[in-house]
C-alpha positions in Angstrom: -29.3 37.0 -76.4 -31.6 35.2 -74.0 -33.5 37.3 -71.4 -31.4 37.1 -68.3 -32.8 38.4 -65.0 -30.6 39.1 -62.1 -31.3 40.1 -58.5 -30.1 43.7 -58.1 -29.2 44.3 -54.4 -29.5 48.0 -55.0 -33.2 47.8 -55.7 -33.9 44.5 -53.9 -35.6 42.9 -56.9 -35.0 40.9 -60.0 -34.4 43.0 -63.1 -33.8 42.3 -66.8 -30.1 42.4 -67.4 -29.4 45.0 -70.1 -25.7 45.8 -70.6 -24.6 49.3 -71.3 -22.8 48.3 -74.5 -24.0 44.9 -75.6 -22.5 42.4 -76.3 -19.8 43.7 -74.0 -20.2 43.3 -70.3 -18.1 44.9 -67.6 -17.9 42.9 -64.3 -16.0 43.8 -61.2 -15.7 41.5 -58.1 -14.0 42.4 -54.9 -11.1 40.0 -54.5 -9.2 38.7 -51.4 -7.1 40.6 -48.9 -3.9 38.5 -49.2 -2.7 38.2 -45.6 -3.9 34.7 -45.0 -5.2 31.6 -46.8 -8.5 32.0 -48.5 -11.3 30.5 -46.4 -14.4 28.6 -47.5 -16.7 31.6 -47.4 -14.4 33.4 -49.8 -14.3 30.3 -52.0 -18.1 30.3 -52.2 -18.1 33.9 -53.4 -15.5 33.4 -56.0 -17.0 30.1 -57.3 -20.4 31.8 -57.5 -19.1 34.7 -59.6 -17.0 32.3 -61.7 -20.3 30.5 -62.6 -21.9 33.9 -63.4 -18.9 34.8 -65.6 -19.0 31.4 -67.3 -22.7 31.8 -68.0 -22.4 35.3 -69.4 -19.7 33.9 -71.8 -22.0 31.0 -72.6 -24.8 33.5 -73.6 -22.4 35.1 -76.0 -21.4 38.2 -74.1 -17.8 39.5 -74.3 -17.0 39.9 -70.7 -14.2 41.9 -69.1 -14.0 40.4 -65.6 -11.9 42.4 -63.2 -11.2 41.0 -59.7 -8.7 42.8 -57.6 -6.1 41.7 -55.1 -6.0 43.8 -51.9 -2.5 44.1 -50.7 -2.6 47.4 -48.8 -5.1 49.6 -47.0 -7.2 46.9 -45.3 -6.8 47.6 -41.6 -7.4 45.1 -38.8 -11.0 45.4 -37.7 -12.0 47.1 -41.0 -11.5 50.5 -39.3 -10.1 53.7 -40.8 -7.1 54.2 -38.4 -5.8 53.3 -35.0 -5.0 49.8 -36.1 -2.3 48.2 -38.2 -2.8 46.8 -41.7 -3.7 43.1 -42.0 -0.7 42.6 -44.3 1.6 44.5 -41.9 0.4 42.5 -38.9 1.0 39.2 -40.7 4.4 40.3 -41.9 5.4 41.1 -38.3 4.1 37.7 -37.1 5.9 35.8 -39.8 9.0 38.1 -39.7 8.8 38.7 -43.4 8.6 41.6 -45.8 5.0 42.6 -46.5 5.4 41.8 -50.1 6.6 38.3 -49.2 3.3 37.8 -47.4 1.3 39.2 -50.3 3.1 37.0 -52.8 2.8 33.8 -50.7 -0.9 34.2 -50.1 -1.7 35.4 -53.6 0.0 32.2 -54.9 -2.1 30.1 -52.5 -5.3 31.9 -53.6 -4.5 31.1 -57.2 -3.8 27.5 -56.4 -7.1 27.1 -54.6 -9.0 28.8 -57.4 -7.4 26.2 -59.8 -8.3 23.4 -57.4 -11.9 24.5 -57.6 -11.7 24.9 -61.4 -12.5 28.6 -61.6 -11.4 30.6 -64.6 -8.9 33.4 -64.1 -10.4 36.9 -64.4 -9.6 39.1 -67.5 -7.6 41.5 -65.3 -6.4 41.0 -61.7 -5.1 44.4 -60.5 -3.4 45.0 -57.2 -3.9 48.0 -54.9 -0.2 48.7 -54.7 0.0 48.6 -58.5 -2.6 51.4 -58.7 -1.4 54.0 -56.2 -1.3 56.7 -58.9 -5.0 56.1 -59.8 -6.0 56.2 -56.2 -4.2 59.4 -55.5 -5.8 61.0 -58.6 -9.2 59.9 -57.3 -8.6 61.5 -53.9 -7.6 64.7 -55.7 -10.8 64.6 -57.8 -12.9 64.0 -54.7 -11.2 67.0 -52.9 -11.6 69.2 -56.0 -15.4 68.4 -56.1 -15.8 69.3 -52.5 -16.6 65.9 -51.1 -13.5 65.4 -48.9 -11.4 67.3 -46.3 -7.9 67.1 -44.9 -7.1 66.8 -41.2 -3.7 66.1 -39.8 -2.5 64.5 -43.1 -5.5 62.1 -43.4 -8.1 62.8 -46.1 -11.7 62.0 -45.1 -14.7 61.6 -47.3 -17.4 64.1 -46.3 -20.5 62.0 -46.1 -22.7 64.8 -44.8 -21.9 66.8 -48.0 -22.8 63.7 -50.1 -26.1 63.1 -48.2 -27.1 66.7 -48.8 -26.8 66.2 -52.5 -27.4 62.5 -52.9 -29.8 61.3 -50.2 -29.6 57.7 -51.4 -26.4 57.0 -49.4 -27.2 53.8 -47.5 -29.6 52.5 -50.1 -27.5 49.5 -51.1 -27.1 48.2 -47.6 -30.6 49.2 -46.6 -29.4 51.5 -43.8 -30.9 54.8 -43.0 -28.6 57.7 -42.2 -29.5 57.7 -38.5 -28.6 54.0 -38.3 -25.2 54.7 -40.0 -24.5 57.4 -37.5 -25.3 55.1 -34.6 -23.1 52.3 -36.0 -20.3 54.7 -36.8 -20.3 56.4 -33.4 -18.8 53.4 -31.6 -15.8 53.6 -34.0 -15.1 57.3 -33.2 -12.6 56.4 -30.4 -9.2 57.7 -31.4 -10.8 59.2 -34.5 -11.6 62.8 -33.4 -10.3 64.2 -36.7 -13.6 63.3 -38.3 -16.2 65.9 -38.7 -19.1 63.4 -38.9 -19.5 59.9 -37.5 -20.1 58.4 -41.0 -17.0 60.0 -42.6 -14.3 57.6 -43.7 -10.7 57.9 -44.6 -9.7 57.8 -48.3 -6.0 58.5 -47.7 -4.5 57.7 -44.3 -1.4 59.3 -42.7 0.8 56.4 -41.7 1.9 55.6 -38.2 5.7 55.7 -37.9 5.6 51.9 -37.4 3.5 51.3 -40.5 5.5 49.2 -43.0 3.7 50.0 -46.2 3.5 53.7 -47.0 4.0 56.1 -49.8 4.5 59.9 -50.3 1.6 62.0 -51.3 0.8 65.7 -51.2 -1.1 65.2 -47.9 1.2 62.9 -46.0 3.4 59.9 -46.0 0.6 57.3 -45.9 -1.5 54.8 -47.8 -4.9 54.6 -49.5 -8.1 53.7 -47.6 -9.4 50.2 -48.2 -12.6 51.3 -50.1 -10.6 53.5 -52.5 -8.8 50.8 -54.4 -12.0 49.2 -55.9 -13.4 52.6 -57.0 -10.1 53.5 -58.7 -9.5 50.2 -60.4 -13.1 49.5 -61.5 -13.1 53.0 -63.0 -9.8 52.5 -64.8 -10.6 49.2 -66.4 -14.4 49.4 -66.8 -15.2 53.1 -67.0 -17.2 55.5 -64.8 -20.3 53.3 -65.2 -20.3 49.6 -65.8 -22.7 46.6 -65.7 -22.1 44.3 -62.7 -20.4 44.7 -59.4 -20.2 41.7 -57.1 -18.9 40.5 -53.7 -20.0 38.8 -50.5 -23.0 40.3 -48.6 -20.6 41.3 -45.8 -19.2 43.9 -48.1 -22.4 45.7 -48.7 -21.6 48.0 -45.8 -19.3 49.8 -45.4 -17.2 48.7 -48.4 -19.6 48.8 -51.3 -21.7 51.7 -49.9 -18.5 53.7 -49.6 -17.4 52.7 -53.1 -20.6 54.3 -54.4 -19.9 57.4 -52.3 -16.4 57.7 -53.7 -17.5 57.3 -57.3 -20.2 59.9 -56.9 -17.6 62.2 -55.3 -15.1 61.7 -58.1 -17.2 60.9 -61.2 -20.6 62.2 -60.4 -22.4 58.9 -60.6 -22.7 55.4 -59.0 -20.3 53.0 -60.6 -22.4 49.8 -61.3 -25.9 49.3 -62.6 -26.4 45.9 -61.0 -25.0 44.9 -57.6 -24.9 41.1 -56.9 -24.1 39.6 -53.5 -23.5 36.1 -52.3 -24.9 35.0 -48.9 -22.9 33.7 -45.9 -21.7 30.2 -45.2 -22.4 28.6 -41.8 -20.6 25.6 -40.2 -23.0 23.3 -38.4 -25.5 26.0 -38.0 -23.1 28.6 -36.6 -21.2 31.5 -38.2 -17.7 30.5 -39.2 -15.2 32.1 -36.9 -11.5 31.4 -36.4 -11.4 33.0 -33.0 -14.4 30.9 -31.8 -12.8 27.7 -33.2 -15.8 27.1 -35.5 -13.8 27.1 -38.7 -12.5 24.7 -41.4 -10.0 25.8 -44.1 -10.4 24.4 -47.6 -7.2 22.2 -47.5 -8.4 20.8 -44.1 -11.8 19.9 -45.7 -10.1 18.2 -48.7 -7.6 16.3 -46.6 -9.9 15.3 -43.8 -7.5 16.9 -41.3 -10.1 18.7 -39.2 -12.2 18.2 -36.1 -15.6 18.6 -37.8 -16.0 15.9 -40.4 -15.4 12.1 -40.3 -13.7 11.9 -43.7 -12.1 14.0 -46.5 -14.4 15.6 -49.1 -13.1 16.4 -52.5 -13.0 19.8 -54.1 -15.7 18.8 -56.6 -17.9 17.5 -53.8 -17.7 20.8 -52.0 -18.3 22.7 -55.3 -21.4 20.5 -55.9 -22.7 21.5 -52.5 -22.3 25.1 -53.5 -24.2 24.5 -56.7 -27.0 22.9 -54.8 -27.7 26.1 -52.9 -28.6 29.4 -54.6 -25.8 31.9 -54.3 -28.2 34.4 -52.5 -29.2 31.7 -49.9 -27.4 30.9 -46.6 -25.4 27.7 -46.9 -24.9 25.5 -43.9 -21.8 23.3 -44.2 -22.6 20.0 -42.5 -21.4 16.3 -42.7 -24.8 15.3 -44.0 -24.9 18.0 -46.6 -21.3 17.2 -47.8 -22.0 13.4 -47.9 -25.2 14.0 -49.9 -23.5 16.3 -52.3 -20.6 13.9 -52.8 -22.9 11.1 -53.7 -25.1 13.3 -56.0 -22.0 14.6 -57.8 -20.7 11.0 -58.4 -24.2 9.9 -59.7 -24.3 12.9 -62.1 -20.8 12.0 -63.5 -21.9 8.4 -64.1 -25.2 9.6 -65.6 -23.2 11.8 -68.1 -21.1 8.8 -69.1 -24.3 6.7 -69.6 -25.7 9.5 -71.7 -22.6 9.7 -73.9 -22.9 6.0 -74.7 -26.5 6.2 -75.9 -27.0 6.0 -79.7 -30.1 7.5 -81.5 -33.0 5.4 -82.4 -33.6 4.3 -86.0 -37.3 5.2 -85.5 -37.4 8.2 -83.2 -40.1 8.5 -80.6 -41.8 12.0 -80.6 -42.3 11.7 -76.8 -38.6 11.2 -76.1 -37.8 14.2 -78.3 -40.4 16.3 -76.5 -39.0 15.4 -73.1 -35.5 16.5 -74.2 -36.8 19.7 -75.6 -38.6 20.5 -72.3 -35.4 19.8 -70.3 -33.3 22.1 -72.5 -35.9 24.8 -72.3 -36.4 24.6 -68.5 -32.6 24.4 -67.8 -32.0 27.6 -69.7 -35.0 29.3 -68.0 -33.6 28.4 -64.6 -30.1 29.9 -65.3 -31.8 33.0 -66.8 -33.7 33.3 -63.5 -30.8 34.8 -61.5 -28.4 31.9 -62.1 -30.6 29.2 -60.4 -28.0 26.4 -60.4 -30.0 24.2 -57.8 -33.0 24.1 -60.3 -30.7 23.1 -63.1 -29.3 20.2 -61.1 -32.9 19.2 -60.0 -33.9 19.0 -63.7 -30.9 16.8 -64.5 -31.9 14.4 -61.8 -35.5 14.5 -62.9 -34.5 13.3 -66.4 -32.0 10.8 -65.0 -34.4 7.8 -64.8 -35.4 8.4 -68.5 -31.7 8.2 -69.4 -31.1 5.1 -67.3 -34.2 3.1 -68.4 -33.5 3.6 -72.1 -36.4 5.9 -72.9 -34.0 8.7 -74.1 -32.5 6.2 -76.5 -35.7 6.5 -78.5 -34.9 10.1 -79.3 -33.8 11.4 -82.7 -30.1 12.0 -83.4 -30.7 15.8 -83.3 -32.4 15.8 -79.9 -30.1 13.3 -78.4 -27.1 15.5 -79.5 -28.9 18.5 -78.0 -29.3 16.7 -74.6 -25.6 15.6 -74.6 -24.5 19.1 -75.5 -26.7 20.7 -72.8 -25.3 18.3 -70.1 -21.7 18.9 -71.2 -22.2 22.7 -71.3 -23.8 22.9 -67.8 -21.5 20.4 -66.0 -18.2 21.4 -67.5 -18.4 24.8 -69.3 -20.8 26.6 -66.9 -20.5 24.9 -63.6 -16.8 24.2 -64.0 -17.0 20.6 -62.7 -14.8 17.7 -63.8 -14.8 14.0 -63.3 -12.5 13.4 -60.3 -12.7 9.6 -60.8 -11.5 9.9 -64.3 -8.8 12.3 -63.3 -7.6 10.0 -60.5 -7.5 7.1 -63.0 -5.4 9.2 -65.4 -3.1 10.2 -62.5 -2.6 6.5 -61.6 -2.0 5.6 -65.2 0.7 8.3 -65.4 2.4 6.9 -62.3 2.2 3.4 -63.7 3.8 4.5 -67.0 6.6 6.3 -65.2 7.4 3.3 -63.0 7.3 0.9 -66.0 9.6 3.1 -68.0 12.1 3.6 -65.2 12.3 -0.2 -64.9 12.8 -0.5 -68.7 15.6 2.1 -68.6 17.3 0.2 -65.8 17.1 -3.0 -68.0 18.5 -1.1 -70.9 21.3 0.4 -68.8 22.2 -3.2 -67.8 22.3 -4.3 -71.5 24.6 -1.3 -72.3 26.9 -2.2 -69.3 27.2 -5.7 -70.8 27.9 -4.1 -74.2 24.7 -5.7 -75.5 24.0 -2.8 -77.8 21.6 -4.7 -80.0 19.2 -5.1 -77.0 19.8 -1.5 -76.0 18.9 -0.2 -79.5 15.9 -2.6 -79.7 14.5 -1.1 -76.5 15.2 2.5 -77.7 13.6 1.9 -81.2 10.5 0.1 -79.8 9.8 2.9 -77.3 10.3 5.5 -80.0 7.6 3.7 -82.2 5.0 4.3 -79.4 6.0 7.9 -78.8 8.6 7.6 -76.1 12.0 9.1 -76.8 15.1 8.1 -74.8 17.8 10.6 -74.3 21.3 9.4 -73.3 23.7 11.6 -71.4 26.8 11.2 -69.2 24.6 11.1 -66.1 22.3 8.4 -67.5 19.2 8.0 -69.7 15.9 10.0 -69.5 12.6 9.7 -71.4 10.0 12.0 -72.7 6.7 11.8 -74.7 6.9 13.0 -78.2 
């Protein structure tokens, strides 16, 4: 294995990545709350961790990638109580069952991930599918003395945790005094808490709450933070390698995950915590309520009030690759236009590279340049997944590909360069050539239209009882892999 270094948010520094049980890697990423369409900021997070997942696979690790679906417990405003569930609220607005909302937006999320060419996770558990595990974790936390029950709601006792584990707040960089100050504003209607920083791990349901289950404490539902602790523990163990998510989840979500795992299991769950940075729109925070927001489909269709033209999924993805996952990304017309052109240049460059044949008399300088590129590209990815640097290196070697210098390389080195480009562009970055795909799509439509016309001509021949012509058309199509099937309702065709 190569020496991979990752930036660990817990310690705020780059660290050598050393899995607990190499070559196996356990990786957990917080997935979407499925009450609405996935937004561009979410897409950035999931694309970033897809690239991390792909690169770990490329290095030869056997990765179990777990990414959850939140379908219960996430309340409006990310509070503990006093507000309805995001899924419940959307169900009321659309006058549907909560699980209709969950299914609809889960389907949409999967479609968008396919559009952006991300790989599916190894396991995609849902919160509602793991209520037993969550109830068992609440029981363990209570048994270990890190929770208390008040009026049917179970609260995590952060004061007890801080007394024994003073690192609470380390991940988000917040001191206990700051946490108390931030939590005090949320204490309205939450007088059942003993301490401002306490949070609910099982919530007694309001009579109007749609999604609720029976437990020994009350008819209720699990707290938002609990599901990730329960599901990561079930599928990856009490301690695993990587935990990821957007930086907005550092507090309170990830901080409270750590608290819950310590309360139930006696230790923090993950060794390395990775977080993606936020996405801006024209220099401002994306906000639906402020009107400063573009949804993915609006970006791809051009049906929005921010950009003068549509930008394709791969152009958007290329923009993500041009910015390090830990850096703020500003979505602007200029940035998208530049990324679109750069993406197209790189696809053309790869086709040029594929058509180069090795020199009969290799030039050592060309071989050396290729060796240096391959070495530096690997070093960049091993330096906390530095995709912008890899792209920069590709464009640096581009003139040497276009001017014929690389054609002087040996067959071995030329194959190494072609392999490196292919692996980065398609296997690791998950890009594809949209121009080629569009061409194939057009060819498919042309084939269908042509065959429909041929079938009409054949139907005419059969109507005239010209069976010789009908059979000739059928046999000639069969010879090129197209089979005609006759039925009472007419003829159809299929590729064989």
